[in-house]
C-alpha positions as CSV (number, residue, x, y, z in Angstrom):
1,X,106.3,-13.5,90.7
2,X,109.9,-14.2,89.9
3,X,111.0,-17.5,88.5
4,X,114.1,-19.4,89.5
5,X,115.9,-17.8,86.6
6,X,114.7,-14.3,87.8
7,X,115.9,-15.0,91.4
8,X,119.3,-16.1,90.0
9,X,119.6,-12.9,87.9
10,X,118.8,-10.7,90.9
11,X,121.1,-12.7,93.2
12,X,123.9,-12.4,90.6
13,X,123.3,-8.7,90.2
14,X,123.5,-8.0,94.0
15,X,126.6,-10.2,94.3
16,X,128.3,-8.4,91.4
17,X,127.4,-5.1,93.0
18,X,129.0,-6.1,96.2
19,X,132.1,-7.4,94.3
20,X,132.2,-4.2,92.3
21,X,132.2,-2.1,95.5
22,X,135.0,-4.3,97.0
23,X,137.3,-4.2,94.0
24,X,136.3,-0.7,92.9
25,X,135.4,-1.7,89.3
26,X,133.1,0.7,87.6
27,X,132.4,-1.7,84.7
28,X,131.3,-4.5,87.0
29,X,129.1,-2.0,88.8
30,X,127.3,-1.1,85.6
31,X,126.7,-4.8,84.8
32,X,125.4,-5.4,88.3
33,X,123.0,-2.5,88.2
34,X,121.8,-3.7,84.7
35,X,121.0,-7.2,86.0
36,X,119.1,-5.8,89.0
37,X,117.1,-3.4,86.8
38,X,116.4,-6.2,84.3
39,X,114.9,-8.4,87.0
40,X,112.8,-5.5,88.4
41,X,111.5,-4.5,85.0
42,X,110.6,-8.1,84.2
43,X,108.7,-8.5,87.4
44,X,106.8,-5.2,87.0
45,X,106.0,-5.9,83.3
46,X,104.4,-9.2,84.2
47,X,102.5,-7.8,87.2
48,X,101.2,-4.5,85.7
49,X,100.7,-5.4,82.0
50,X,97.9,-7.8,82.6
51,X,96.9,-9.9,79.7
52,X,93.2,-10.1,78.8
53,X,92.7,-13.7,77.7
54,X,89.7,-15.8,77.0
55,X,89.8,-19.6,76.5
56,X,87.5,-22.3,75.3
57,X,87.6,-26.1,75.1
58,X,86.0,-28.5,72.6
59,X,85.9,-32.3,73.1
60,X,85.7,-34.6,70.0
61,X,83.1,-36.7,71.8
62,X,81.1,-36.3,75.1
63,X,80.7,-40.0,75.6
64,X,83.5,-42.6,75.1
65,X,84.1,-46.3,75.5
66,X,87.1,-47.4,77.5
67,X,90.2,-47.4,75.4
68,X,88.9,-44.7,73.1
69,X,91.1,-41.7,72.3
70,X,89.5,-38.3,72.9
71,X,90.7,-35.2,71.1
72,X,90.5,-32.0,73.1
73,X,90.9,-28.6,71.3
74,X,91.9,-25.5,73.3
75,X,91.3,-22.1,71.8
76,X,92.9,-19.0,73.5
77,X,91.8,-15.5,72.4
78,X,93.7,-12.3,73.2
79,X,91.0,-9.7,74.0
80,X,93.6,-7.1,75.0
81,X,95.3,-4.4,73.0
82,X,98.8,-5.7,73.1
83,X,100.5,-8.9,71.9
84,X,100.9,-11.6,74.5
85,X,104.2,-13.2,75.5
86,X,104.8,-16.9,75.4
87,X,102.0,-18.8,77.1
88,X,102.3,-22.2,78.8
89,X,98.9,-23.8,79.0
90,X,98.1,-26.6,81.4
91,X,94.7,-28.4,81.2
92,X,94.0,-30.5,84.3
93,X,92.9,-34.1,83.6
94,X,91.5,-36.6,86.1
95,X,93.6,-39.8,86.7
96,X,91.3,-41.9,84.5
97,X,92.4,-39.9,81.5
98,X,96.1,-39.4,82.1
99,X,98.4,-36.6,83.2
100,X,97.7,-32.9,82.8
101,X,98.1,-31.8,79.2
102,X,100.6,-29.0,78.5
103,X,101.1,-26.9,75.5
104,X,103.1,-23.8,74.6
105,X,101.7,-20.9,72.5
106,X,103.7,-18.1,70.9
107,X,102.6,-14.5,71.1
108,X,99.0,-14.0,70.2
109,X,98.4,-10.7,68.4
110,X,95.7,-8.2,69.7
111,X,92.2,-9.5,69.0
112,X,93.8,-12.7,67.6
113,X,93.4,-16.4,68.6
114,X,95.4,-19.6,68.5
115,X,94.3,-23.2,68.7
116,X,96.1,-26.2,70.1
117,X,94.9,-29.7,70.6
118,X,95.9,-32.8,72.5
119,X,94.5,-36.3,72.9
120,X,93.7,-38.4,76.0
121,X,92.6,-41.9,76.4
122,X,89.5,-42.9,78.4
123,X,90.8,-45.8,80.5
124,X,87.6,-46.9,82.3
125,X,83.9,-46.1,82.8
126,X,82.8,-43.1,84.8
127,X,82.3,-39.4,84.7
128,X,85.4,-37.3,84.2
129,X,85.7,-33.5,84.6
130,X,88.3,-31.9,82.4
131,X,89.7,-28.6,83.5
132,X,90.3,-26.0,84.7
133,X,92.7,-24.6,82.2
134,X,95.6,-22.5,83.5
135,X,97.8,-20.2,81.5
136,X,101.3,-19.1,82.7
137,X,102.4,-15.8,81.2
138,X,106.1,-15.0,81.2
139,X,108.3,-12.1,80.2
140,X,110.5,-12.5,77.1
141,X,113.5,-13.5,79.3
142,X,111.6,-16.0,81.5
143,X,112.5,-14.0,84.7
144,X,108.9,-13.5,85.9
145,X,105.7,-15.3,85.6
146,X,102.0,-14.8,86.4
147,X,99.1,-17.3,86.4
148,X,95.7,-16.9,84.7
149,X,93.1,-19.5,85.6
150,X,90.0,-20.2,83.5
151,X,87.1,-21.8,85.5
152,X,85.4,-23.6,82.6
153,X,85.2,-27.3,82.9
154,X,83.8,-30.0,80.6
155,X,82.4,-33.4,81.4
156,X,83.3,-36.6,79.6
157,X,81.3,-39.8,80.2
158,X,83.0,-43.1,80.0
159,X,80.4,-45.7,79.0
């Protein structure tokens, strides 16, 4: 799926192509075709070069008193044969723990893993379900993006 930047690049490429046809400039025509091809390559790369990712989550505690900080550690493994691009991770949190946590990971080498952690504060008593984790994979230029969701969820009990 194209991002806003990808749509802008494709729109600029088509606009430049029309302008090149009107003014008869071969140089502008080459730039226009290059922009359109770049957008198409980015979209096809993200779509057809699927990343094989695995993710896990560890909580510092499974039971917490109100006001206690909980440390959550996310581990993302690349089970594929190629290096991943930049990954944006978003871990959904219930309202009692705060906003969704976000983190950015650089490229993960094949069969490699990276770990990132964040903290949340238990605000009140209750049962909180943390997750699911979502990873957004983009091309190097940020023109196209795809989403990978991990269904694993963990429970935190506020006592």
